[in-house]
C-alpha positions as CSV (number, residue, x, y, z in Angstrom):
1,X,0.2,0.0,0.0
2,X,1.2,3.5,-0.9
3,X,1.1,6.0,1.8
4,X,-0.5,9.3,0.3
5,X,0.9,12.4,0.6
6,X,-2.0,14.7,0.1
7,X,-5.1,14.1,-2.0
8,X,-4.7,14.8,-5.9
9,X,-1.0,15.2,-5.5
10,X,0.1,12.7,-7.9
11,X,3.3,12.7,-9.7
12,X,2.6,12.9,-13.4
13,X,5.1,11.7,-16.1
14,X,4.4,11.3,-19.4
15,X,0.7,11.6,-18.8
16,X,0.5,8.9,-16.0
17,X,-0.2,9.6,-12.5
18,X,2.0,7.8,-9.6
19,X,1.1,8.1,-5.9
20,X,4.9,7.4,-5.0
21,X,7.5,10.0,-5.4
22,X,10.3,7.5,-4.7
23,X,11.7,5.7,-7.9
24,X,14.1,2.8,-7.3
25,X,16.8,0.7,-8.9
26,X,17.4,-3.0,-8.9
27,X,21.1,-3.2,-8.6
28,X,23.4,-4.7,-5.9
29,X,21.1,-6.7,-3.9
30,X,22.0,-10.0,-2.4
31,X,19.4,-11.7,-4.7
32,X,16.1,-11.3,-6.4
33,X,14.2,-12.2,-3.3
34,X,16.0,-9.4,-1.4
35,X,15.2,-6.8,-4.5
36,X,11.7,-7.8,-4.4
37,X,11.4,-7.3,-0.6
38,X,12.9,-3.8,-0.6
39,X,11.1,-2.6,-3.3
40,X,7.9,-3.7,-2.0
41,X,8.9,-1.8,1.4
42,X,9.9,1.2,-0.7
43,X,6.2,1.8,-1.9
44,X,7.8,2.5,-5.2
45,X,5.6,2.4,-8.4
46,X,8.7,3.2,-11.1
47,X,11.4,0.8,-10.7
48,X,14.4,1.1,-13.2
49,X,16.9,-1.5,-14.6
50,X,20.1,-1.6,-16.4
51,X,19.5,-3.3,-19.7
52,X,23.0,-4.4,-20.4
53,X,23.5,-5.9,-16.9
54,X,20.1,-7.3,-16.0
55,X,18.5,-10.1,-17.5
56,X,15.0,-9.0,-18.9
57,X,14.4,-12.2,-21.2
58,X,17.7,-11.8,-23.1
59,X,19.1,-15.1,-21.4
60,X,16.1,-17.7,-20.9
61,X,18.6,-19.9,-18.7
62,X,19.0,-17.1,-16.1
63,X,16.5,-15.9,-13.6
64,X,14.5,-13.1,-14.8
65,X,14.1,-10.1,-13.0
66,X,10.5,-9.8,-14.2
67,X,9.6,-12.6,-12.6
68,X,9.7,-11.0,-9.1
69,X,8.9,-7.3,-10.5
70,X,6.1,-8.1,-12.9
71,X,5.2,-5.2,-15.6
72,X,1.5,-5.7,-14.2
73,X,2.4,-4.3,-10.7
74,X,5.3,-1.8,-11.4
75,X,6.1,0.5,-14.2
76,X,9.3,-0.3,-15.7
77,X,12.1,2.2,-16.5
78,X,14.7,0.5,-18.4
79,X,17.9,2.5,-18.3
80,X,21.3,2.9,-20.3
81,X,23.7,2.5,-17.5
82,X,27.3,1.6,-18.4
83,X,26.8,3.4,-21.9
84,X,29.6,5.7,-22.9
85,X,28.5,7.2,-26.3
86,X,25.2,8.4,-27.7
87,X,25.0,5.5,-30.1
88,X,25.5,2.9,-27.3
89,X,22.6,4.5,-25.4
90,X,20.2,4.6,-28.3
91,X,21.1,1.0,-29.1
92,X,20.2,0.0,-25.6
93,X,16.9,2.0,-25.4
94,X,15.9,0.2,-28.7
95,X,16.8,-3.0,-27.4
96,X,14.7,-2.5,-24.2
97,X,11.8,-1.5,-26.5
98,X,12.2,-4.6,-28.4
99,X,12.3,-6.7,-25.2
100,X,9.5,-5.1,-23.2
101,X,7.1,-5.2,-26.3
102,X,7.2,-1.5,-27.4
103,X,7.6,-0.1,-24.0
104,X,8.8,3.6,-24.6
105,X,9.3,4.9,-21.1
106,X,13.3,5.0,-20.5
107,X,16.0,6.5,-18.5
108,X,18.8,7.9,-20.6
109,X,22.2,8.1,-19.0
110,X,25.6,8.7,-21.0
111,X,28.5,8.5,-18.7
112,X,31.8,10.7,-19.3
113,X,34.2,8.4,-17.5
114,X,34.1,5.2,-15.0
115,X,35.8,7.0,-12.1
116,X,33.3,9.8,-11.5
117,X,30.5,8.5,-13.5
118,X,29.4,12.2,-14.3
119,X,27.3,12.5,-17.2
120,X,28.7,13.3,-20.7
121,X,26.6,16.3,-21.4
122,X,27.0,16.8,-25.1
123,X,26.6,13.0,-25.8
124,X,23.4,13.0,-23.5
125,X,22.0,15.8,-25.3
126,X,22.9,14.1,-28.6
127,X,21.1,10.8,-27.4
128,X,18.1,12.6,-26.3
129,X,17.5,14.5,-29.6
130,X,17.6,10.9,-31.2
131,X,15.3,9.1,-28.6
132,X,12.5,12.0,-28.4
133,X,12.6,11.8,-32.4
134,X,12.2,8.1,-32.4
135,X,9.0,8.2,-30.0
136,X,10.5,7.6,-26.6
137,X,9.5,9.3,-23.5
138,X,13.0,10.1,-22.0
139,X,13.7,10.5,-18.3
140,X,17.4,11.9,-18.5
141,X,20.2,11.8,-15.8
142,X,22.3,14.7,-16.3
143,X,24.5,17.2,-14.4
144,X,23.1,20.1,-11.9
145,X,23.6,22.7,-14.6
146,X,20.3,24.8,-14.7
147,X,20.9,25.7,-18.4
148,X,21.4,21.9,-19.7
149,X,18.5,21.1,-17.6
150,X,16.5,23.6,-19.3
151,X,17.9,22.4,-22.8
152,X,17.1,18.9,-22.1
153,X,13.4,20.0,-21.4
154,X,13.2,22.0,-24.3
155,X,14.2,18.7,-26.4
156,X,11.3,17.0,-25.3
157,X,12.5,15.0,-22.4
158,X,9.4,13.8,-20.1
159,X,11.4,14.4,-16.7
160,X,15.0,16.0,-16.0
161,X,17.1,14.2,-13.2
162,X,20.1,16.2,-12.1
163,X,22.7,14.4,-9.8
164,X,22.6,15.5,-6.1
165,X,26.3,13.9,-5.7
166,X,28.2,11.4,-7.5
167,X,26.4,8.1,-8.3
168,X,26.7,5.6,-5.3
169,X,28.8,8.3,-3.1
170,X,25.9,8.6,-0.6
171,X,26.9,12.1,0.1
172,X,23.8,13.9,0.1
173,X,22.3,17.0,-1.7
174,X,25.6,18.8,-2.2
175,X,24.2,21.5,-4.4
176,X,21.0,22.7,-2.9
177,X,20.8,26.3,-4.9
178,X,21.5,24.7,-8.3
179,X,18.9,22.2,-7.6
180,X,16.7,24.9,-6.3
181,X,17.2,27.0,-9.7
182,X,16.5,24.0,-11.7
183,X,13.3,23.4,-10.0
184,X,12.0,26.9,-10.1
185,X,12.5,27.1,-13.9
186,X,11.3,23.6,-14.9
187,X,8.0,22.9,-16.3
188,X,8.7,18.9,-16.4
189,X,9.3,16.9,-13.0
190,X,12.7,17.1,-11.8
191,X,13.9,14.0,-10.0
192,X,17.3,13.9,-8.0
193,X,19.1,11.2,-9.3
194,X,22.3,10.0,-7.5
195,X,23.9,10.9,-4.3
196,X,21.4,10.4,-1.7
197,X,22.8,8.4,1.4
198,X,19.9,8.2,4.0
199,X,16.3,9.4,4.4
200,X,17.2,12.9,5.4
201,X,18.9,13.4,2.2
202,X,15.6,12.0,0.6
203,X,13.6,14.7,2.8
204,X,15.7,17.5,1.8
205,X,15.5,16.9,-2.2
206,X,11.6,17.0,-1.8
207,X,11.5,20.0,0.6
208,X,13.5,22.0,-2.2
209,X,10.6,21.1,-4.4
210,X,11.7,18.2,-6.5
211,X,9.0,16.2,-8.0
212,X,10.7,12.9,-6.6
213,X,14.0,11.2,-5.9
214,X,15.6,7.9,-7.5
215,X,18.1,5.8,-5.8
216,X,19.7,2.6,-5.5
217,X,22.8,2.1,-3.6
218,X,21.4,3.9,-0.4
219,X,18.8,1.2,0.0
220,X,20.8,-1.9,-1.5
221,X,23.9,-1.3,0.4
222,X,22.4,-0.4,3.8
223,X,22.7,-3.0,6.6
224,X,19.0,-3.6,6.6
225,X,18.0,-2.8,3.0
226,X,14.1,-3.6,3.7
227,X,14.2,-1.2,6.7
228,X,16.1,1.4,4.8
229,X,13.6,1.0,1.9
230,X,10.8,1.9,4.2
231,X,12.6,4.8,5.7
232,X,13.0,6.4,2.4
233,X,9.5,5.8,1.7
234,X,8.6,8.0,4.8
235,X,11.3,10.4,4.1
236,X,9.9,11.2,0.9
237,X,6.5,11.4,2.3
238,X,7.6,13.9,5.1
239,X,9.9,16.3,2.6
240,X,6.8,16.4,0.3
241,X,4.4,17.3,3.0
242,X,7.0,19.9,4.5
243,X,7.5,21.4,1.0
244,X,3.6,21.9,0.4
245,X,3.3,23.2,4.2
246,X,5.8,25.9,3.6
247,X,8.5,26.2,6.6
248,X,8.7,29.0,8.9
249,X,11.0,31.7,8.1
250,X,14.4,31.7,9.4
251,X,15.4,34.4,11.9
252,X,18.8,35.3,13.6
253,X,17.1,35.6,16.9
254,X,14.7,33.9,19.1
255,X,11.2,34.2,18.9
256,X,9.1,33.1,21.8
257,X,6.7,29.9,21.3
258,X,4.0,31.5,23.4
259,X,2.9,35.1,22.5
260,X,4.0,38.1,25.1
261,X,1.2,40.5,23.9
262,X,-1.3,41.6,26.4
263,X,0.9,40.3,29.6
264,X,1.3,42.6,32.5
265,X,4.8,42.9,34.0
266,X,5.8,40.9,36.6
């Protein structure tokens, strides 16, 4: 069961509404059973998987991820993790579409190098143009550059996914003002992708006004992945509610909790 944030507060991507604003990956778990249990605990409805590293039916002799994460329950988000050129990324998305019977929602990432896993922005822009023209609904991993995020939106990507810190680092939101600028200027969902380490990081992203958070390592590498998945679920909800509620103003000095007006002097 997905916990509601508020009534009529759906995350809409490519015309589809989702109750959960937490998106999760499927890598680094001990086995498929743990994968399924953690994702169930997260309440996520969108689940991403690396086409180049995951069996989605390519090998009938190996366990198929779709056996534990059926498309009837989850919205599948095949991604291009491990691709270092625009051509490889486009080819991988087309393979996913073939394997998943015409599925067109994909997560695009084109990496610049294996050490930082930062995006290759020019290659990402090139691949995004090709995929959008080819009829894909593209959710795109990119840098935290507000100008690049706007360009990807203008190309036609259905969601833009700036990193908060390097992939798998767990450093948390290192670039709050960039993320805030991206959110303020966007007309498509902005989803933090990469860098989250714990539930408070997810809450901060949501408090900044992000539409969602995608994570994998923070859950899969926790001591108890299933419990951490549940924590992330609640962190997302708390952060979204705090954003909608509107935080109190920051002040340099104290402000009494109980009003003093009308009190007689002692």
